[in-house]
Residue, then its C-alpha position, 0 to 999 in steps of 0.5 A: m525540550a518538548t512539552q506534552v500538552k495533551s497526551a494519548l493512551p499508551a500506544e499498543r504494540a502492533v499485534t493481532d487480536p487472538a480472536v481476530a486471528a483465530t476467526v480469520t484462520g478458520i475462514l481461510d482454511d474453510v475456503g481452502r477446503r470448500g471453495d465457492a460453497a464456503i465463500r457463499e456461506y460467509s457472504e450470507k453470514f456477514d453481509k446477508w448477500s448471496p446472489e446467483s453470481f458474485r461476479l458482475s457481468a459487463e451488462q450488470v456493470a453498465e446498468i449500475v454505472a448508468t444509475v450514478p449521477e453524472q457529477v459523480i462520474e465526472d468527479i471519478r473521472f477527474v480523480q482517476d486522471q490525477v492518479r493515472r498521471f502521477a502513476q505514469h510519471q512513476r512508471d516512466s522513472l523506472t527504466d530497463f537497461e543493459v550494460e557491458t560491465l566487462p568486455g563480452v559480459f552483458l548484464g540487464q534489468k527489466q521491469v515486468p508487471v505482476a500477472a494478476v492482482g486482487a484489488y480490495v475496496p472496502g465498504g462497511r459503513y461508507p462506499l470508499t471509491a478512492s481505494a478503487h482509484m489507488t489500487i486499480v488505476t495504479a496497477k493498470v498503469a504498471g501494465v498488470p494484465r488482469v486486475v480482480a476487484c472486490t467490494p462488499p455490498i453496503r447494508g445489502e445494497i450495491p455500492s453503485a459509485t464504487v462499482a463505477a469507480m472500479a469499472m472506470a479504473g479498468a478492473d477486468e473482473i468485478y465481484l460484489l464480495g467482501g471481508v476475509q472471504a473475498m481475500a481468500a477467494m482472490a488469494l487461494g482461488t476457487a472454481s469460479i474465481q482464478k487466484v491472483d499473485l498480489i493483493a492490494g488495498p485497505g480494510n478492517a482488522y479482519v481483512a488486514e489479518a487475512k493479508r498477514q496470514l496470506f502473505g507468502q502464498v500471495g504478495i501484498d502491498l503493505f500491512a496497514g493499521p488505523t490511519e494517522i495524521l501528524v500536523i507540524a505548525d508554527d505560530d503562523a498557522d491558523p488554529f481553526v484549520v489545524a483543528v479541522d485537519l486533525l479531525s478530518q483523519a480522526e473520523h476514520g475510526p476511534d483508534s486513529p491517532a491525530v497529533l499536533v506538534t507545534t512551536s506555539s503554546s498559544l496555538a496549541e491551546r486554541v487548537i484544542e478549544h476549536v476541536d472541542e467546539i467542532l466535535v459538538d455537531m460533527p456528523t462523524r463525531d462517533m468516530a472522531g470524538p473517541a479518536w481525539r479523546d484516546h489517541g489525540q496528542v498535542i506537543v509543544t517544542e522549543g523550535l522547528d528543528e525539535a518539531y521535525a525531530v519529534a515528528d520523525s520519531f512518530a514516522s506518521e502515515h500523513v504529515e501536514v506541514l503548516t509553517r512559514e516555510p513548509r518545504l524545509a520539511l523535505e530537507k529536515m524529515q526522513h520518516y513519513g508516509a507522505l508529506f503535505l506542504g503548506e496550508g493549501t495542501c491538506v491530507s484529505y486531498g491526498d485521500k481523495v483527489i490530488g493523485t498521489n497514492h493514499v495507501l500508506p504505511t502506518r504504525g511507524n512502518a514509514r521508517f522502512t517502507g513507502g506506500l503503494w505505488v506503481g513499483k509495487y506491481l512490478r518485478t525488477v528482474t535481471y538477466q546476464e549473458v557472456v558472449t566471448h570465450e575469453a570472458s567466460a574463461m576468466l570468470g570461470d577461474v574466479c568462480g572456481r577460486a571463490a566457490r572453493v573458499e566456501l567449500f562449494e565444489g559443484h559451483a567451482r566445477s561449473g566455472d572450471v569446465r568453462a575455463a577449460k573448454y574455452r581455453g582448450t585445457s584439461l580439467p584437474w578433477s576429471e578425465h574429460k579432456y578439452a586440450 
C-alpha cells in the first residue's frame, strides 16, 4: 500500500475565481461594444502600452529580429525544426480516403485546416518563445492559411526574441498585445483586427478564463491550469536528478504541483533533502519554493505496478519515468499528457527543445484529452455520394422505415421519393406519380 511521505495542501476544484470571471466578462463585453478603443484602454491600463498600431509591420519585425543575437536565432531555428518535423509526421498520419461501402455508395473523409487561428504567446515576467513554436509552427504544418500571433510587452519593452520566434514560425500577423484584451480582439474582432476561428496557447488565470468564456464563439485548444510534473522512480534513479527535475517545473508558479512516486523510501528521503538544499540559492525559488511547500508530494509504493497505478490516478500533465525499464510505462500507463522515458529525457526538453508539443492537459484532464497537436487545427469532414438508382432506391426504403420508427415523417418521405422515382412507382402519400 502506498505511503505518503510528503503531502500537499488539499487540491482545489478546477473552478474559476469569481473575481477573475467578473473582470474577464467585463473586458470581453466592453471590447465587444467598443472594439479598438476598449483594447487600447486596457493595454494602457494593464501593460502601460499604447503604440500607434499594435500590429507590427514587416519592416518593424525585420528591425526587431535584427537585434536578436545570432545564437538565439540559431537556437530558435533548431527548436522550430524539431517541432515542425514531429508535427509533419503527425499530419502525414492523418489521411483522406474514399470507400465504396455498398455498390454505388461512396463515403469519404477529408482533413480541412481551420481558416484562421489566434496564437497567444504569454509574456508576463519572462519571454516564452517556446509557446510561439508550439502554437504557430504546428498550425502552419496543418495548413492554416492565416495565423494571428499576440504577445504582450514585458515591463514596457518589446520581447525581441519572442517576436523573432513568431516571425520565424510563420505568423501572418504579429501584434504586441496581451491579456484578456488580446483574446477578445482575436476572438471577437475589431475594426483593425479580423476575428479568428480558433485560439491556442497558454496564459495566466485571466487568459485561461477568457478562453473559457469565449469557447463556442471560437474554438480553443484546451483548458489549462498550473503546470504539473510527476516523477516515477525506482531505487536505480539518481535522487539529485529527481530533485532537480521536480523543481524545474515547480518554478512555473507557486501553484504548480510536483509529485514523486517511488518504490524506494531511501530515495524519497534523499530527494526531499536535495530539494531543500537546491532551493536555498535557486534564482526562481520565489515560485518553486511555495510550489514545493504547498503542492509537492512524495509517495512511496510497494512496487512499480502500484507506482504506475498511483501515477495514473493523478493523470498528470508531465510524467517522467526514471526506472530501470522506463518503456514499461508505455504498456502500464494510460492517463498522462506526455511521457518522458529515462534519465536522458527530462520534461524541460519537452518544454523547450525536443519537438513534441508542450501545450498539454492539466488538472486531471489527461483522462479524456491529449494536448495540442496538428489535428487540433484540422477539421475532419465527411462527404457521401450515391451514384446508382438501385442503391438510392434501396437506401430510400430503409430510410423510410427507420425514420417512421422515430416518427420523422419528413425524413421518411425524402427516402420514399427516391425509392419511387428510381423504380418508377407511385408514392402512397401523394398524387405525384413516377410510374
